[in-house]
PDB file of the backbone (N, CA, C, O) and the ligand in Angstrom, with CONECT records:
HET     ZN  A 101       1
ATOM      1  N   UNK A   1       8.212 -50.137   7.634  1.00  0.00           N
ATOM      2  CA  UNK A   1       8.017 -48.732   8.009  1.00  0.00           C
ATOM      3  C   UNK A   1       7.366 -48.655   9.381  1.00  0.00           C
ATOM      4  O   UNK A   1       6.309 -49.248   9.596  1.00  0.00           O
ATOM      5  N   UNK A   2       7.973 -47.944  10.300  1.00  0.00           N
ATOM      6  CA  UNK A   2       7.428 -47.832  11.639  1.00  0.00           C
ATOM      7  C   UNK A   2       6.277 -46.865  11.707  1.00  0.00           C
ATOM      8  O   UNK A   2       6.072 -46.053  10.805  1.00  0.00           O
ATOM      9  N   UNK A   3       5.532 -46.957  12.779  1.00  0.00           N
ATOM     10  CA  UNK A   3       4.364 -46.095  12.958  1.00  0.00           C
ATOM     11  C   UNK A   3       4.766 -44.623  13.084  1.00  0.00           C
ATOM     12  O   UNK A   3       4.034 -43.727  12.666  1.00  0.00           O
ATOM     13  N   UNK A   4       5.970 -44.390  13.681  1.00  0.00           N
ATOM     14  CA  UNK A   4       6.406 -42.992  13.866  1.00  0.00           C
ATOM     15  C   UNK A   4       6.664 -42.318  12.523  1.00  0.00           C
ATOM     16  O   UNK A   4       6.317 -41.157  12.306  1.00  0.00           O
ATOM     17  N   UNK A   5       7.286 -43.089  11.626  1.00  0.00           N
ATOM     18  CA  UNK A   5       7.571 -42.539  10.301  1.00  0.00           C
ATOM     19  C   UNK A   5       6.258 -42.268   9.562  1.00  0.00           C
ATOM     20  O   UNK A   5       6.113 -41.262   8.868  1.00  0.00           O
ATOM     21  N   UNK A   6       5.314 -43.181   9.727  1.00  0.00           N
ATOM     22  CA  UNK A   6       4.014 -43.013   9.084  1.00  0.00           C
ATOM     23  C   UNK A   6       3.324 -41.746   9.602  1.00  0.00           C
ATOM     24  O   UNK A   6       2.759 -40.968   8.833  1.00  0.00           O
ATOM     25  N   UNK A   7       3.386 -41.559  10.935  1.00  0.00           N
ATOM     26  CA  UNK A   7       2.758 -40.372  11.533  1.00  0.00           C
ATOM     27  C   UNK A   7       3.445 -39.096  11.055  1.00  0.00           C
ATOM     28  O   UNK A   7       2.786 -38.086  10.808  1.00  0.00           O
ATOM     29  N   UNK A   8       4.767 -39.145  10.926  1.00  0.00           N
ATOM     30  CA  UNK A   8       5.515 -37.965  10.477  1.00  0.00           C
ATOM     31  C   UNK A   8       5.101 -37.582   9.065  1.00  0.00           C
ATOM     32  O   UNK A   8       4.914 -36.403   8.765  1.00  0.00           O
ATOM     33  N   UNK A   9       4.957 -38.582   8.195  1.00  0.00           N
ATOM     34  CA  UNK A   9       4.560 -38.304   6.811  1.00  0.00           C
ATOM     35  C   UNK A   9       3.131 -37.766   6.768  1.00  0.00           C
ATOM     36  O   UNK A   9       2.839 -36.820   6.037  1.00  0.00           O
ATOM     37  N   UNK A  10       2.242 -38.378   7.559  1.00  0.00           N
ATOM     38  CA  UNK A  10       0.853 -37.919   7.613  1.00  0.00           C
ATOM     39  C   UNK A  10       0.795 -36.481   8.113  1.00  0.00           C
ATOM     40  O   UNK A  10       0.028 -35.662   7.608  1.00  0.00           O
ATOM     41  N   UNK A  11       1.623 -36.192   9.118  1.00  0.00           N
ATOM     42  CA  UNK A  11       1.677 -34.835   9.659  1.00  0.00           C
ATOM     43  C   UNK A  11       2.147 -33.842   8.612  1.00  0.00           C
ATOM     44  O   UNK A  11       1.601 -32.745   8.494  1.00  0.00           O
ATOM     45  N   UNK A  12       3.151 -34.227   7.861  1.00  0.00           N
ATOM     46  CA  UNK A  12       3.685 -33.362   6.804  1.00  0.00           C
ATOM     47  C   UNK A  12       2.633 -33.076   5.739  1.00  0.00           C
ATOM     48  O   UNK A  12       2.480 -31.943   5.282  1.00  0.00           O
ATOM     49  N   UNK A  13       1.910 -34.130   5.354  1.00  0.00           N
ATOM     50  CA  UNK A  13       0.863 -33.966   4.338  1.00  0.00           C
ATOM     51  C   UNK A  13      -0.216 -33.025   4.865  1.00  0.00           C
ATOM     52  O   UNK A  13      -0.678 -32.139   4.146  1.00  0.00           O
ATOM     53  N   UNK A  14      -0.618 -33.221   6.130  1.00  0.00           N
ATOM     54  CA  UNK A  14      -1.659 -32.390   6.737  1.00  0.00           C
ATOM     55  C   UNK A  14      -1.197 -30.926   6.798  1.00  0.00           C
ATOM     56  O   UNK A  14      -1.952 -30.000   6.498  1.00  0.00           O
ATOM     57  N   UNK A  15       0.062 -30.756   7.194  1.00  0.00           N
ATOM     58  CA  UNK A  15       0.605 -29.395   7.316  1.00  0.00           C
ATOM     59  C   UNK A  15       0.653 -28.715   5.944  1.00  0.00           C
ATOM     60  O   UNK A  15       0.296 -27.546   5.800  1.00  0.00           O
ATOM     61  N   UNK A  16       1.097 -29.468   4.953  1.00  0.00           N
ATOM     62  CA  UNK A  16       1.185 -28.927   3.599  1.00  0.00           C
ATOM     63  C   UNK A  16      -0.184 -28.560   3.059  1.00  0.00           C
ATOM     64  O   UNK A  16      -0.351 -27.524   2.416  1.00  0.00           O
ATOM     65  N   UNK A  17      -1.163 -29.415   3.324  1.00  0.00           N
ATOM     66  CA  UNK A  17      -2.522 -29.179   2.845  1.00  0.00           C
ATOM     67  C   UNK A  17      -3.099 -27.929   3.503  1.00  0.00           C
ATOM     68  O   UNK A  17      -3.767 -27.123   2.856  1.00  0.00           O
ATOM     69  N   UNK A  18      -2.826 -27.782   4.813  1.00  0.00           N
ATOM     70  CA  UNK A  18      -3.335 -26.632   5.551  1.00  0.00           C
ATOM     71  C   UNK A  18      -2.706 -25.336   5.024  1.00  0.00           C
ATOM     72  O   UNK A  18      -3.392 -24.332   4.829  1.00  0.00           O
ATOM     73  N   UNK A  19      -1.389 -25.381   4.798  1.00  0.00           N
ATOM     74  CA  UNK A  19      -0.680 -24.207   4.285  1.00  0.00           C
ATOM     75  C   UNK A  19      -1.220 -23.811   2.913  1.00  0.00           C
ATOM     76  O   UNK A  19      -1.446 -22.634   2.633  1.00  0.00           O
ATOM     77  N   UNK A  20      -1.422 -24.818   2.065  1.00  0.00           N
ATOM     78  CA  UNK A  20      -1.931 -24.574   0.715  1.00  0.00           C
ATOM     79  C   UNK A  20      -3.329 -23.954   0.790  1.00  0.00           C
ATOM     80  O   UNK A  20      -3.644 -23.021   0.051  1.00  0.00           O
ATOM     81  N   UNK A  21      -4.159 -24.483   1.689  1.00  0.00           N
ATOM     82  CA  UNK A  21      -5.522 -23.977   1.874  1.00  0.00           C
ATOM     83  C   UNK A  21      -5.517 -22.517   2.304  1.00  0.00           C
ATOM     84  O   UNK A  21      -6.265 -21.700   1.767  1.00  0.00           O
ATOM     85  N   UNK A  22      -4.674 -22.196   3.272  1.00  0.00           N
ATOM     86  CA  UNK A  22      -4.555 -20.813   3.741  1.00  0.00           C
ATOM     87  C   UNK A  22      -4.095 -19.900   2.615  1.00  0.00           C
ATOM     88  O   UNK A  22      -4.595 -18.787   2.453  1.00  0.00           O
ATOM     89  N   UNK A  23      -3.140 -20.388   1.846  1.00  0.00           N
ATOM     90  CA  UNK A  23      -2.591 -19.598   0.749  1.00  0.00           C
ATOM     91  C   UNK A  23      -3.676 -19.312  -0.283  1.00  0.00           C
ATOM     92  O   UNK A  23      -3.788 -18.197  -0.791  1.00  0.00           O
ATOM     93  N   UNK A  24      -4.479 -20.342  -0.586  1.00  0.00           N
ATOM     94  CA  UNK A  24      -5.556 -20.165  -1.566  1.00  0.00           C
ATOM     95  C   UNK A  24      -6.591 -19.178  -1.055  1.00  0.00           C
ATOM     96  O   UNK A  24      -7.117 -18.366  -1.816  1.00  0.00           O
ATOM     97  N   UNK A  25      -6.883 -19.253   0.251  1.00  0.00           N
ATOM     98  CA  UNK A  25      -7.860 -18.343   0.841  1.00  0.00           C
ATOM     99  C   UNK A  25      -7.379 -16.902   0.725  1.00  0.00           C
ATOM    100  O   UNK A  25      -8.135 -16.013   0.333  1.00  0.00           O
ATOM    101  N   UNK A  26      -6.111 -16.681   1.070  1.00  0.00           N
ATOM    102  CA  UNK A  26      -5.543 -15.337   0.991  1.00  0.00           C
ATOM    103  C   UNK A  26      -5.548 -14.825  -0.440  1.00  0.00           C
ATOM    104  O   UNK A  26      -5.834 -13.656  -0.700  1.00  0.00           O
ATOM    105  N   UNK A  27      -5.229 -15.717  -1.355  1.00  0.00           N
ATOM    106  CA  UNK A  27      -5.163 -15.358  -2.767  1.00  0.00           C
ATOM    107  C   UNK A  27      -6.553 -14.967  -3.249  1.00  0.00           C
ATOM    108  O   UNK A  27      -6.705 -13.990  -3.983  1.00  0.00           O
ATOM    109  N   UNK A  28      -7.566 -15.723  -2.841  1.00  0.00           N
ATOM    110  CA  UNK A  28      -8.935 -15.412  -3.241  1.00  0.00           C
ATOM    111  C   UNK A  28      -9.388 -14.072  -2.709  1.00  0.00           C
ATOM    112  O   UNK A  28     -10.024 -13.302  -3.428  1.00  0.00           O
ATOM    113  N   UNK A  29      -9.068 -13.779  -1.446  1.00  0.00           N
ATOM    114  CA  UNK A  29      -9.528 -12.519  -0.878  1.00  0.00           C
ATOM    115  C   UNK A  29      -8.831 -11.342  -1.550  1.00  0.00           C
ATOM    116  O   UNK A  29      -9.430 -10.277  -1.696  1.00  0.00           O
ATOM    117  N   UNK A  30      -7.579 -11.515  -1.961  1.00  0.00           N
ATOM    118  CA  UNK A  30      -6.916 -10.404  -2.635  1.00  0.00           C
ATOM    119  C   UNK A  30      -7.443 -10.245  -4.060  1.00  0.00           C
ATOM    120  O   UNK A  30      -7.456  -9.140  -4.602  1.00  0.00           O
ATOM    121  N   UNK A  31      -7.874 -11.345  -4.660  1.00  0.00           N
ATOM    122  CA  UNK A  31      -8.472 -11.254  -5.994  1.00  0.00           C
ATOM    123  C   UNK A  31      -9.808 -10.528  -5.916  1.00  0.00           C
ATOM    124  O   UNK A  31     -10.157  -9.764  -6.815  1.00  0.00           O
ATOM    125  N   UNK A  32     -10.559 -10.768  -4.836  1.00  0.00           N
ATOM    126  CA  UNK A  32     -11.829 -10.075  -4.652  1.00  0.00           C
ATOM    127  C   UNK A  32     -11.607  -8.580  -4.538  1.00  0.00           C
ATOM    128  O   UNK A  32     -12.385  -7.787  -5.069  1.00  0.00           O
ATOM    129  N   UNK A  33     -10.540  -8.194  -3.843  1.00  0.00           N
ATOM    130  CA  UNK A  33     -10.221  -6.779  -3.706  1.00  0.00           C
ATOM    131  C   UNK A  33      -9.925  -6.170  -5.071  1.00  0.00           C
ATOM    132  O   UNK A  33     -10.335  -5.047  -5.366  1.00  0.00           O
ATOM    133  N   UNK A  34      -9.196  -6.937  -5.911  1.00  0.00           N
ATOM    134  CA  UNK A  34      -8.853  -6.431  -7.235  1.00  0.00           C
ATOM    135  C   UNK A  34     -10.093  -6.224  -8.090  1.00  0.00           C
ATOM    136  O   UNK A  34     -10.154  -5.316  -8.919  1.00  0.00           O
ATOM    137  N   UNK A  35     -11.097  -7.098  -7.866  1.00  0.00           N
ATOM    138  CA  UNK A  35     -12.303  -7.015  -8.672  1.00  0.00           C
ATOM    139  C   UNK A  35     -13.191  -5.857  -8.240  1.00  0.00           C
ATOM    140  O   UNK A  35     -13.956  -5.320  -9.040  1.00  0.00           O
ATOM    141  N   UNK A  36     -13.086  -5.476  -6.967  1.00  0.00           N
ATOM    142  CA  UNK A  36     -13.933  -4.409  -6.444  1.00  0.00           C
ATOM    143  C   UNK A  36     -13.386  -3.045  -6.873  1.00  0.00           C
ATOM    144  O   UNK A  36     -12.308  -2.644  -6.435  1.00  0.00           O
ATOM    145  N   UNK A  37     -14.123  -2.335  -7.726  1.00  0.00           N
ATOM    146  CA  UNK A  37     -13.569  -1.075  -8.250  1.00  0.00           C
ATOM    147  C   UNK A  37     -13.387  -0.002  -7.178  1.00  0.00           C
ATOM    148  O   UNK A  37     -12.530   0.871  -7.315  1.00  0.00           O
ATOM    149  N   UNK A  38     -14.190  -0.062  -6.106  1.00  0.00           N
ATOM    150  CA  UNK A  38     -14.058   0.976  -5.079  1.00  0.00           C
ATOM    151  C   UNK A  38     -12.740   0.845  -4.323  1.00  0.00           C
ATOM    152  O   UNK A  38     -12.219   1.825  -3.792  1.00  0.00           O
ATOM    153  N   UNK A  39     -12.208  -0.372  -4.279  1.00  0.00           N
ATOM    154  CA  UNK A  39     -10.947  -0.573  -3.576  1.00  0.00           C
ATOM    155  C   UNK A  39      -9.762  -0.429  -4.516  1.00  0.00           C
ATOM    156  O   UNK A  39      -8.607  -0.448  -4.090  1.00  0.00           O
ATOM    157  N   UNK A  40     -10.064  -0.284  -5.796  1.00  0.00           N
ATOM    158  CA  UNK A  40      -8.988  -0.228  -6.765  1.00  0.00           C
ATOM    159  C   UNK A  40      -8.481   1.208  -6.903  1.00  0.00           C
ATOM    160  O   UNK A  40      -9.253   2.121  -7.195  1.00  0.00           O
ATOM    161  N   UNK A  41      -7.238   1.389  -6.699  1.00  0.00           N
ATOM    162  CA  UNK A  41      -6.649   2.714  -6.848  1.00  0.00           C
ATOM    163  C   UNK A  41      -5.562   2.614  -7.905  1.00  0.00           C
ATOM    164  O   UNK A  41      -5.270   1.524  -8.398  1.00  0.00           O
ATOM    165  N   UNK A  42      -4.967   3.735  -8.254  1.00  0.00           N
ATOM    166  CA  UNK A  42      -3.907   3.669  -9.245  1.00  0.00           C
ATOM    167  C   UNK A  42      -2.663   3.018  -8.663  1.00  0.00           C
ATOM    168  O   UNK A  42      -2.606   2.731  -7.468  1.00  0.00           O
ATOM    169  N   UNK A  43      -1.684   2.790  -9.495  1.00  0.00           N
ATOM    170  CA  UNK A  43      -0.536   1.996  -9.079  1.00  0.00           C
ATOM    171  C   UNK A  43       0.318   2.673  -8.005  1.00  0.00           C
ATOM    172  O   UNK A  43       1.143   2.028  -7.359  1.00  0.00           O
ATOM    173  N   UNK A  44       0.112   3.979  -7.823  1.00  0.00           N
ATOM    174  CA  UNK A  44       0.902   4.700  -6.831  1.00  0.00           C
ATOM    175  C   UNK A  44       0.168   4.840  -5.505  1.00  0.00           C
ATOM    176  O   UNK A  44       0.640   5.525  -4.598  1.00  0.00           O
ATOM    177  N   UNK A  45      -0.980   4.192  -5.394  1.00  0.00           N
ATOM    178  CA  UNK A  45      -1.849   4.443  -4.242  1.00  0.00           C
ATOM    179  C   UNK A  45      -1.170   4.217  -2.907  1.00  0.00           C
ATOM    180  O   UNK A  45      -1.465   4.924  -1.943  1.00  0.00           O
ATOM    181  N   UNK A  46      -0.266   3.246  -2.823  1.00  0.00           N
ATOM    182  CA  UNK A  46       0.303   2.982  -1.504  1.00  0.00           C
ATOM    183  C   UNK A  46       1.678   3.611  -1.314  1.00  0.00           C
ATOM    184  O   UNK A  46       2.385   3.285  -0.361  1.00  0.00           O
ATOM    185  N   UNK A  47       2.055   4.499  -2.205  1.00  0.00           N
ATOM    186  CA  UNK A  47       3.295   5.230  -1.988  1.00  0.00           C
ATOM    187  C   UNK A  47       2.982   6.432  -1.119  1.00  0.00           C
ATOM    188  O   UNK A  47       2.152   7.265  -1.483  1.00  0.00           O
ATOM    189  N   UNK A  48       3.637   6.527   0.020  1.00  0.00           N
ATOM    190  CA  UNK A  48       3.383   7.644   0.920  1.00  0.00           C
ATOM    191  C   UNK A  48       4.358   8.774   0.637  1.00  0.00           C
ATOM    192  O   UNK A  48       5.563   8.563   0.494  1.00  0.00           O
ATOM    193  N   UNK A  49       3.812   9.967   0.562  1.00  0.00           N
ATOM    194  CA  UNK A  49       4.638  11.149   0.353  1.00  0.00           C
ATOM    195  C   UNK A  49       4.539  12.021   1.587  1.00  0.00           C
ATOM    196  O   UNK A  49       3.478  12.122   2.202  1.00  0.00           O
ATOM    197  N   UNK A  50       5.650  12.652   1.947  1.00  0.00           N
ATOM    198  CA  UNK A  50       5.613  13.516   3.112  1.00  0.00           C
ATOM    199  C   UNK A  50       5.246  14.930   2.709  1.00  0.00           C
ATOM    200  O   UNK A  50       5.868  15.532   1.834  1.00  0.00           O
ATOM    201  N   UNK A  51       4.228  15.441   3.363  1.00  0.00           N
ATOM    202  CA  UNK A  51       3.806  16.815   3.159  1.00  0.00           C
ATOM    203  C   UNK A  51       4.902  17.729   3.714  1.00  0.00           C
ATOM    204  O   UNK A  51       5.183  17.671   4.911  1.00  0.00           O
ATOM    205  N   UNK A  52       5.535  18.576   2.879  1.00  0.00           N
ATOM    206  CA  UNK A  52       6.653  19.395   3.362  1.00  0.00           C
ATOM    207  C   UNK A  52       6.209  20.515   4.315  1.00  0.00           C
ATOM    208  O   UNK A  52       7.042  21.123   4.988  1.00  0.00           O
ATOM    209  N   UNK A  53       4.905  20.784   4.370  1.00  0.00           N
ATOM    210  CA  UNK A  53       4.417  21.854   5.240  1.00  0.00           C
ATOM    211  C   UNK A  53       4.139  21.324   6.647  1.00  0.00           C
ATOM    212  O   UNK A  53       4.678  21.845   7.623  1.00  0.00           O
ATOM    213  N   UNK A  54       3.309  20.300   6.753  1.00  0.00           N
ATOM    214  CA  UNK A  54       2.922  19.824   8.086  1.00  0.00           C
ATOM    215  C   UNK A  54       3.588  18.501   8.445  1.00  0.00           C
ATOM    216  O   UNK A  54       3.470  18.041   9.581  1.00  0.00           O
ATOM    217  N   UNK A  55       4.282  17.886   7.500  1.00  0.00           N
ATOM    218  CA  UNK A  55       5.014  16.662   7.797  1.00  0.00           C
ATOM    219  C   UNK A  55       4.178  15.395   7.806  1.00  0.00           C
ATOM    220  O   UNK A  55       4.680  14.320   8.134  1.00  0.00           O
ATOM    221  N   UNK A  56       2.897  15.514   7.445  1.00  0.00           N
ATOM    222  CA  UNK A  56       2.010  14.347   7.399  1.00  0.00           C
ATOM    223  C   UNK A  56       2.374  13.461   6.222  1.00  0.00           C
ATOM    224  O   UNK A  56       2.836  13.945   5.189  1.00  0.00           O
ATOM    225  N   UNK A  57       2.161  12.155   6.385  1.00  0.00           N
ATOM    226  CA  UNK A  57       2.367  11.235   5.271  1.00  0.00           C
ATOM    227  C   UNK A  57       1.035  11.037   4.554  1.00  0.00           C
ATOM    228  O   UNK A  57       0.037  10.657   5.166  1.00  0.00           O
ATOM    229  N   UNK A  58       1.038  11.297   3.262  1.00  0.00           N
ATOM    230  CA  UNK A  58      -0.193  11.175   2.478  1.00  0.00           C
ATOM    231  C   UNK A  58       0.003  10.197   1.328  1.00  0.00           C
ATOM    232  O   UNK A  58       1.022  10.250   0.639  1.00  0.00           O
ATOM    233  N   UNK A  59      -0.971   9.296   1.110  1.00  0.00           N
ATOM    234  CA  UNK A  59      -0.887   8.428  -0.061  1.00  0.00           C
ATOM    235  C   UNK A  59      -0.928   9.269  -1.334  1.00  0.00           C
ATOM    236  O   UNK A  59      -1.708  10.216  -1.437  1.00  0.00           O
ATOM    237  N   UNK A  60      -0.103   8.925  -2.275  1.00  0.00           N
ATOM    238  CA  UNK A  60       0.035   9.740  -3.482  1.00  0.00           C
ATOM    239  C   UNK A  60      -1.296   9.955  -4.202  1.00  0.00           C
ATOM    240  O   UNK A  60      -1.548  11.026  -4.753  1.00  0.00           O
ATOM    241  N   UNK A  61      -2.145   8.922  -4.189  1.00  0.00           N
ATOM    242  CA  UNK A  61      -3.403   9.021  -4.926  1.00  0.00           C
ATOM    243  C   UNK A  61      -4.342  10.058  -4.311  1.00  0.00           C
ATOM    244  O   UNK A  61      -5.205  10.598  -5.004  1.00  0.00           O
ATOM    245  N   UNK A  62      -4.181  10.344  -3.003  1.00  0.00           N
ATOM    246  CA  UNK A  62      -5.083  11.280  -2.347  1.00  0.00           C
ATOM    247  C   UNK A  62      -4.445  12.638  -2.119  1.00  0.00           C
ATOM    248  O   UNK A  62      -5.098  13.570  -1.648  1.00  0.00           O
ATOM    249  N   UNK A  63      -3.172  12.746  -2.453  1.00  0.00           N
ATOM    250  CA  UNK A  63      -2.456  13.972  -2.134  1.00  0.00           C
ATOM    251  C   UNK A  63      -2.764  15.079  -3.137  1.00  0.00           C
ATOM    252  O   UNK A  63      -3.141  14.818  -4.280  1.00  0.00           O
ATOM    253  N   UNK A  64      -2.595  16.312  -2.687  1.00  0.00           N
ATOM    254  CA  UNK A  64      -2.667  17.473  -3.584  1.00  0.00           C
ATOM    255  C   UNK A  64      -1.280  17.624  -4.200  1.00  0.00           C
ATOM    256  O   UNK A  64      -0.276  17.714  -3.493  1.00  0.00           O
ATOM    257  N   UNK A  65      -1.244  17.650  -5.526  1.00  0.00           N
ATOM    258  CA  UNK A  65       0.029  17.608  -6.228  1.00  0.00           C
ATOM    259  C   UNK A  65       0.403  19.011  -6.692  1.00  0.00           C
ATOM    260  O   UNK A  65      -0.438  19.752  -7.200  1.00  0.00           O
ATOM    261  N   UNK A  66       1.644  19.360  -6.516  1.00  0.00           N
ATOM    262  CA  UNK A  66       2.112  20.667  -6.994  1.00  0.00           C
ATOM    263  C   UNK A  66       3.454  20.503  -7.681  1.00  0.00           C
ATOM    264  O   UNK A  66       4.395  19.944  -7.117  1.00  0.00           O
ATOM    265  N   UNK A  67       3.529  20.997  -8.903  1.00  0.00           N
ATOM    266  CA  UNK A  67       4.798  20.963  -9.629  1.00  0.00           C
ATOM    267  C   UNK A  67       5.388  22.346  -9.599  1.00  0.00           C
ATOM    268  O   UNK A  67       4.775  23.307 -10.064  1.00  0.00           O
ATOM    269  N   UNK A  68       6.572  22.445  -9.055  1.00  0.00           N
ATOM    270  CA  UNK A  68       7.218  23.748  -8.947  1.00  0.00           C
ATOM    271  C   UNK A  68       8.723  23.583  -9.143  1.00  0.00           C
ATOM    272  O   UNK A  68       9.337  22.695  -8.552  1.00  0.00           O
ATOM    273  N   UNK A  69       9.309  24.435  -9.967  1.00  0.00           N
ATOM    274  CA  UNK A  69      10.743  24.379 -10.303  1.00  0.00           C
ATOM    275  C   UNK A  69      11.177  22.975 -10.734  1.00  0.00           C
ATOM    276  O   UNK A  69      12.252  22.505 -10.360  1.00  0.00           O
ATOM    277  N   UNK A  70      10.345  22.329 -11.508  1.00  0.00           N
ATOM    278  CA  UNK A  70      10.695  21.007 -12.027  1.00  0.00           C
ATOM    279  C   UNK A  70      10.627  19.887 -11.003  1.00  0.00           C
ATOM    280  O   UNK A  70      11.010  18.752 -11.285  1.00  0.00           O
ATOM    281  N   UNK A  71      10.138  20.212  -9.815  1.00  0.00           N
ATOM    282  CA  UNK A  71       9.987  19.179  -8.796  1.00  0.00           C
ATOM    283  C   UNK A  71       8.513  18.992  -8.485  1.00  0.00           C
ATOM    284  O   UNK A  71       7.713  19.910  -8.664  1.00  0.00           O
ATOM    285  N   UNK A  72       8.155  17.806  -8.021  1.00  0.00           N
ATOM    286  CA  UNK A  72       6.768  17.544  -7.674  1.00  0.00           C
ATOM    287  C   UNK A  72       6.666  17.385  -6.164  1.00  0.00           C
ATOM    288  O   UNK A  72       7.421  16.631  -5.550  1.00  0.00           O
ATOM    289  N   UNK A  73       5.725  18.106  -5.582  1.00  0.00           N
ATOM    290  CA  UNK A  73       5.492  18.004  -4.143  1.00  0.00           C
ATOM    291  C   UNK A  73       4.075  17.516  -3.905  1.00  0.00           C
ATOM    292  O   UNK A  73       3.171  17.757  -4.706  1.00  0.00           O
ATOM    293  N   UNK A  74       3.903  16.826  -2.789  1.00  0.00           N
ATOM    294  CA  UNK A  74       2.584  16.304  -2.446  1.00  0.00           C
ATOM    295  C   UNK A  74       2.164  16.843  -1.088  1.00  0.00           C
ATOM    296  O   UNK A  74       2.959  16.894  -0.150  1.00  0.00           O
ATOM    297  N   UNK A  75       0.898  17.243  -0.999  1.00  0.00           N
ATOM    298  CA  UNK A  75       0.383  17.839   0.234  1.00  0.00           C
ATOM    299  C   UNK A  75      -0.880  17.122   0.690  1.00  0.00           C
ATOM    300  O   UNK A  75      -1.596  16.505  -0.099  1.00  0.00           O
ATOM    301  N   UNK A  76      -1.132  17.230   2.016  1.00  0.00           N
ATOM    302  CA  UNK A  76      -2.311  16.572   2.574  1.00  0.00           C
ATOM    303  C   UNK A  76      -3.573  17.350   2.209  1.00  0.00           C
ATOM    304  O   UNK A  76      -4.659  16.773   2.148  1.00  0.00           O
ATOM    305  N   UNK A  77      -3.441  18.648   1.967  1.00  0.00           N
ATOM    306  CA  UNK A  77      -4.621  19.459   1.687  1.00  0.00           C
ATOM    307  C   UNK A  77      -4.243  20.654   0.815  1.00  0.00           C
ATOM    308  O   UNK A  77      -3.067  20.975   0.642  1.00  0.00           O
ATOM    309  N   UNK A  78      -5.277  21.304   0.270  1.00  0.00           N
ATOM    310  CA  UNK A  78      -5.043  22.496  -0.545  1.00  0.00           C
ATOM    311  C   UNK A  78      -4.410  23.604   0.294  1.00  0.00           C
ATOM    312  O   UNK A  78      -3.590  24.380  -0.197  1.00  0.00           O
ATOM    313  N   UNK A  79      -4.802  23.666   1.570  1.00  0.00           N
ATOM    314  CA  UNK A  79      -4.267  24.689   2.468  1.00  0.00           C
ATOM    315  C   UNK A  79      -2.744  24.574   2.560  1.00  0.00           C
ATOM    316  O   UNK A  79      -2.029  25.570   2.447  1.00  0.00           O
ATOM    317  N   UNK A  80      -2.262  23.358   2.766  1.00  0.00           N
ATOM    318  CA  UNK A  80      -0.818  23.149   2.865  1.00  0.00           C
ATOM    319  C   UNK A  80      -0.141  23.503   1.553  1.00  0.00           C
ATOM    320  O   UNK A  80       0.948  24.077   1.540  1.00  0.00           O
ATOM    321  N   UNK A  81      -0.794  23.158   0.451  1.00  0.00           N
ATOM    322  CA  UNK A  81      -0.251  23.452  -0.871  1.00  0.00           C
ATOM    323  C   UNK A  81      -0.113  24.957  -1.051  1.00  0.00           C
ATOM    324  O   UNK A  81       0.906  25.443  -1.541  1.00  0.00           O
ATOM    325  N   UNK A  82      -1.149  25.690  -0.652  1.00  0.00           N
ATOM    326  CA  UNK A  82      -1.121  27.156  -0.777  1.00  0.00           C
ATOM    327  C   UNK A  82      -0.045  27.766   0.122  1.00  0.00           C
ATOM    328  O   UNK A  82       0.683  28.666  -0.295  1.00  0.00           O
ATOM    329  N   UNK A  83       0.048  27.271   1.348  1.00  0.00           N
ATOM    330  CA  UNK A  83       1.073  27.749   2.281  1.00  0.00           C
ATOM    331  C   UNK A  83       2.455  27.574   1.673  1.00  0.00           C
ATOM    332  O   UNK A  83       3.286  28.481   1.711  1.00  0.00           O
ATOM    333  N   UNK A  84       2.685  26.400   1.117  1.00  0.00           N
ATOM    334  CA  UNK A  84       3.983  26.077   0.523  1.00  0.00           C
ATOM    335  C   UNK A  84       4.280  27.009  -0.650  1.00  0.00           C
ATOM    336  O   UNK A  84       5.389  27.524  -0.794  1.00  0.00           O
ATOM    337  N   UNK A  85       3.248  27.214  -1.493  1.00  0.00           N
ATOM    338  CA  UNK A  85       3.431  28.043  -2.673  1.00  0.00           C
ATOM    339  C   UNK A  85       3.749  29.487  -2.275  1.00  0.00           C
ATOM    340  O   UNK A  85       4.602  30.137  -2.879  1.00  0.00           O
ATOM    341  N   UNK A  86       3.047  29.975  -1.249  1.00  0.00           N
ATOM    342  CA  UNK A  86       3.281  31.335  -0.772  1.00  0.00           C
ATOM    343  C   UNK A  86       4.700  31.470  -0.227  1.00  0.00           C
ATOM    344  O   UNK A  86       5.405  32.433  -0.528  1.00  0.00           O
ATOM    345  N   UNK A  87       5.110  30.482   0.586  1.00  0.00           N
ATOM    346  CA  UNK A  87       6.466  30.522   1.143  1.00  0.00           C
ATOM    347  C   UNK A  87       7.518  30.528   0.056  1.00  0.00           C
ATOM    348  O   UNK A  87       8.501  31.266   0.128  1.00  0.00           O
ATOM    349  N   UNK A  88       7.302  29.693  -0.958  1.00  0.00           N
ATOM    350  CA  UNK A  88       8.253  29.620  -2.070  1.00  0.00           C
ATOM    351  C   UNK A  88       8.264  30.928  -2.836  1.00  0.00           C
ATOM    352  O   UNK A  88       9.310  31.389  -3.292  1.00  0.00           O
ATOM    353  N   UNK A  89       7.084  31.520  -2.970  1.00  0.00           N
ATOM    354  CA  UNK A  89       6.969  32.774  -3.703  1.00  0.00           C
ATOM    355  C   UNK A  89       7.701  33.902  -3.020  1.00  0.00           C
ATOM    356  O   UNK A  89       8.292  34.761  -3.674  1.00  0.00           O
ATOM    357  N   UNK A  90       7.661  33.898  -1.687  1.00  0.00           N
ATOM    358  CA  UNK A  90       8.344  34.943  -0.924  1.00  0.00           C
ATOM    359  C   UNK A  90       9.857  34.824  -1.027  1.00  0.00           C
ATOM    360  O   UNK A  90      10.587  35.815  -1.002  1.00  0.00           O
ATOM    361  N   UNK A  91      10.308  33.566  -1.144  1.00  0.00           N
ATOM    362  CA  UNK A  91      11.743  33.331  -1.200  1.00  0.00           C
ATOM    363  C   UNK A  91      12.373  33.901  -2.459  1.00  0.00           C
ATOM    364  O   UNK A  91      13.465  34.469  -2.415  1.00  0.00           O
ATOM    365  N   UNK A  92      11.686  33.748  -3.570  1.00  0.00           N
ATOM    366  CA  UNK A  92      12.322  34.144  -4.838  1.00  0.00           C
ATOM    367  C   UNK A  92      12.014  35.596  -5.203  1.00  0.00           C
ATOM    368  O   UNK A  92      12.473  36.083  -6.237  1.00  0.00           O
TER     369      UNK A  92
HETATM  370 ZN    ZN A 101      -0.391  19.169   5.330  1.00  0.00          ZN2+
END
């Protein structure tokens, strides 16, 4: 076995070990987030909904929810929700 082949194998082992270490570190930090209740949100937390009034994107967990005509709308604030409801009310 030549020295070059030996170095290549050593390099591969080192690279694999480093990758595994990084992966474990990332995994640990995400587990810490899961354990922290303040960072824990419901399963829809990262789904963004577009506010139909102002066009802002709001995470579902923080949005103001309105069910109207069998549809669910999400708003960035109560003000937008009220505006939307008034507009819908005028239409019908
Ligand atoms: Zn809005």
